[in-house]
N, C-alpha and C positions, 0 to 999 in steps of 0.2 A: 721444307720446314718439318721438324720433328716435334711431336707432342709427347710429353712424358706425364703419365698419371702417377700419383703417389710420389711426387717429386721431393717431398720433405722426409721420406723414410730413409732407412739405411742404404737401400739399393738405389732408389731414385736420386738421392742427393749425391751419391758417388757418380752416378751416370751424368748428372748435370755438370759435375767437375770434369769428367772425362770428355764431354762434348764441348766444353767451354772454348771458344775461339776457333772451333772446327766447323760447327754447324749452326744454323739458325734453329733455336730451340724455344719452345713455349711450354710452360709447366701448367698443368691443371692441379690446383691446390684446393684443399678442403678447409683446413684450419690454419696451418702454419705458413707464414710467408717464406719465400725462397729468393735468393739473390739473382734473379733473372726475370725476364718477361713472363708474366703469369696471368691466368684468369682463375677466379674463384668459382669452383663448381663442386659437383657431387656425383660420382659415378653411379650411385644407387638410385638416382632420380632420372626420369626421362629428360632428354635433351642435355644430359650431363649436368643438370641443375642450372643450365644457362637460360637466359632469355632467348627465344627463338631467333631473333635477329643476330644476337651474338653467336649463337650456335652456327648459323649459316655463314657468318663471316669467318669463324674459326675453321669450318669445314672447307672453305675456299682456299685456305692457306696451307693446310696440313697434307703432307705426302706420306709420312711414316708415323705410326703410333707405337710407343713402347709402353705397354700397360704394366706398371709396377704397383698400382694401388691394390691392396689386399688386406683382409683381416687375417692376422697370423697369431692371434692369441688363442692357443689351443683349448683354453678353458672357457672361451666365449660360448654363448648359446648357439645352437644350430641355426636358429632364425637369423641371428646377426651374421654368422659366417655365410649363410646362403645369400643374404641380401647383398653383401659386399662381393663375395667371390663368384657368385653365379649371376644374380640379377645385374650387378655392376658390369660383369663381362659382357652380358647381353647388350647393355647400353653402349659400351665401347665398340662392340661389333657393329651396331647400328650406325654409330658415328663413322666408323671406318668405311662402311658402305656408302654413306652420304658424301664422304670426303673423297671417295675413290682412293683411299690410302691403304698401304700395306701395314700389317700388324705384327709386332713382336710381343708375344703374350707371355708375361712372367708367371710361371707355374712353380710347382714344387717337385723335387725328386721323390718326396714321400708318397706321391700317388702310387709308386711301385709297392708300397707297403700298406695301402688302404685295405681294410677288411681284416686286419690281423688282430682286432680286438684291443688296440692300443688307444691311449688318450689322443693320438693324432687322427683317429678315424674320421671324426666329424669334419675336421679341417681338410684332411686329404680327400674325403668324399666330395666336398664342395669344390676343391680345386680340380678334381677329376671331372666333375660336371662342367666346370668352366672350360676345360680342354675339349670336351665333347661339343660344346657350343661352337668353339673355334673351328674344329674340324668339319662340323656339319654346315657351317656358314658358307663354305665354298669360296671364301675370300682369300686373297693372298696373305698367308700368315706363317709364322714360325713360332713354335712353342719352346720356351726356354725353361727347362726343369732345374730349378736351383735348390741346392742342399742347404744345410744350416750355415747362415751367413755370420761371419765374425768381423772384427774391425779391420781397418786398413792394414795391409801387410807390412807397412813401414812404421806406422805410428800406433796401431791398435785402436785408433779413434773410431767410435761408432755413435751416432746421434741418439739411439734409443736402445736400451737393454731389453733383451728377450730372455726366454726361459733358460737357454743353455748358458748365457753370460752370467745369469744369477747363480746357476749351479757352480760355475767356476769361482764366483765370488765367495760363496759359502765354503767351498773346499779351501780356498786361499786363506780364509779367516779362521779355519779350524772348526767351523760349525757344521761340517758334514762328516761325522766320524766314520760312517760306512755308507756304501752305495750298493744296492742290489743290481749287479751286472756281472755277466760272465767275463772273466779275465780274457784279454785278447780281443774283445769286441772292438770293432773299428768304428770310430766316430768321424763322420764325413763333415769337415769344416772347410769353408771356402771364403777367403778374404773378400770384402765387399768391393775393393778396387779391381780384383780379378773378374768378379761378376759384372761390374760396370764395363770393363774392357770387352767382355764377351758380348754383352747386349749392344754396345756401340757398334761392334763389328757386324752383328746380325742386322742392325738397323741400316747399315751401309750396303749390305749384300742383298741385292734385289732378287737373287736366285735362292735365297735361304728359305727353306720350307721344312715341314715335318717337325721332329723333335730334336733338340740339342740338350745335352746334359751338362749343366754348369756345376760341376762337383769336383771333389778331390780324387774320386775314383780309387785307383790302387795306392794313392798317396795318403789315404785316410789313416789317421793315427790310431793305434790301439789305446783304449781307455786307460790302461796302465801307464802308458807314456804321457798321456794328458795329465794324469795325477802327478807323475814325477816332475813335470815341468812346473805345475802349480806349487808343489812342495819346494822346488828349487827357488822360486820367486819368494815364497814365504820365508825361507831360511835367510835369504839375502836381506829382506826387509827387516827381519828380527834383529839384525846387527845395528840398525840405526833407529828403529821405531821403539819409543819408550814403552808403548803399550804391550809390545811383544818381547822386549829384551828380557833375557833370563829364563824364558819358558823353554821347556823341553820340546825340541822340534818334532818329536814323534806325534805331538797332538795335532799337527797339521796334516798328517797323512790320512787320506780317506782310504779305507779298506774296502775291497770288493768282496761281497758275500752273496750267496745264493738267495733267491727270493723267500724261500721258506724260513731260512735262518733270520732274514731281515724282519719278517713278520713277527717272529718270536721275540726278537730284541725290542721292536717297537712296542709290542704289548707289555713287555716287562718294564720298559721305561714309563709307559703310561700308568702302570700299576703303582709305581714308586714315587710319582711326582704329580702335582696338580697342574703343572704346565704342559701344554701339548705343543709348545713351539718347536722343540727339536724333532719329535716324531713327525710333525707336520712338514718341516723342511725335508726330512728324509723321504717321507711318503711322496711328496710332490716330485722330488728328484727321481725317485724310483719310477714314478709314472712316466716321467720324461724319457728315462733310459730304456723303457720297454720297446720304443720304436727303433732303437739301435741294437739292442741286445742280441748278440750272436747272429746278426743278419748278414746276408751276402752284400758285399760292397756294391755301391752304385756304379754304373758305367760312367764314363766321362767323355765329353766332346772337346775339352780344353786341349789346345795343341793342334786341333784339326778344324777350327773355325777360321775361315779366310780372314786374314789380317787381325785375328784375335790373339788373346794372351796365350802364353805357353802352358802346357800341362803342369800341374803342381807336382813337386817331388816331395819325398819325405822330409828332406832338409828344408825346403821352402815352407812346407806345412808347419814344421816345428818352429821355424823363425816367426811366422805369422802368429802362431798361437802364443809364443812367448811375448810378442809385442802386445797381443790382446790382454794377456794376464797382467803385464806391467801396467797397462792402461787401467784395468779394473782395480789394481792395487792402490791406485792414487785416489779412487773414489771413496767417499764416506761409506761406512758399512751399511747405513740405513738406506743407501741407494739400492742395495740388492734385495729384491723381493721376488719370490717365485710366483709369477702371475700367469 
């Protein structure tokens, strides 16, 4: 029996679909129901928030745990991030010990960039602390370091938008006129079905241990190309969208500029308008891009995980990104909020 925590999230829900009809699965859910056998609990509480008798019954059934539950809102308080990503991992480890189960621990590739003074720091620090707990537990475990997750590679579907999806949405709608980021910076995006395939393979591999990098790696796309694809989609939509028809397509192109210039422009805009909406969008987008800007690409384990998905290629990365942007383009504009 495989227990999945965070089963209603972008990764957990894709993993449920990946394992459907292949394995016996039970989901630990907190708020949202899922379409499979589940128990309602809370990783931040002792006994996973379950009644002790229910906890013992669950422990008697589970052989493998895939821990996908996490706080991924980079602007959340350190207290909240710590409670979910560190305390929650400790409770999952205790359950793994009580169940005699093997653990596949969902972490983030951004632990490699912790301490760089970016807005990701608090998030990355708590995920790094969770990894430390896993390693020091001595339990049979594998750590999966996952990069920025985008929608399904074939449909672009994703159940919950996060910061990078919102950035794409603003670029798509022409509300992100410039972005502080070094041209050529590579943005590591991995489709959620590829992540699910990798996690499922790790759950099945009883010899998997140490770290695996679930990333695009050398197939990470330059930010310039990401913007090109968003502009292509915007141009196609303008041909049949009455709200966009007749507009000069150059308004959709987000320009890359250095941070110092961006700060000057933001201050100038603030001085000329009483609205801080546009500068706020740009500033939050800039904060997000700091974690990517001019950084070395992540390594990748895709293509080398037993029975796992192949490594991403530039072509497959571009195709997945295009599907993601097509999906975002169908959403109402008010859906996009940088949070």
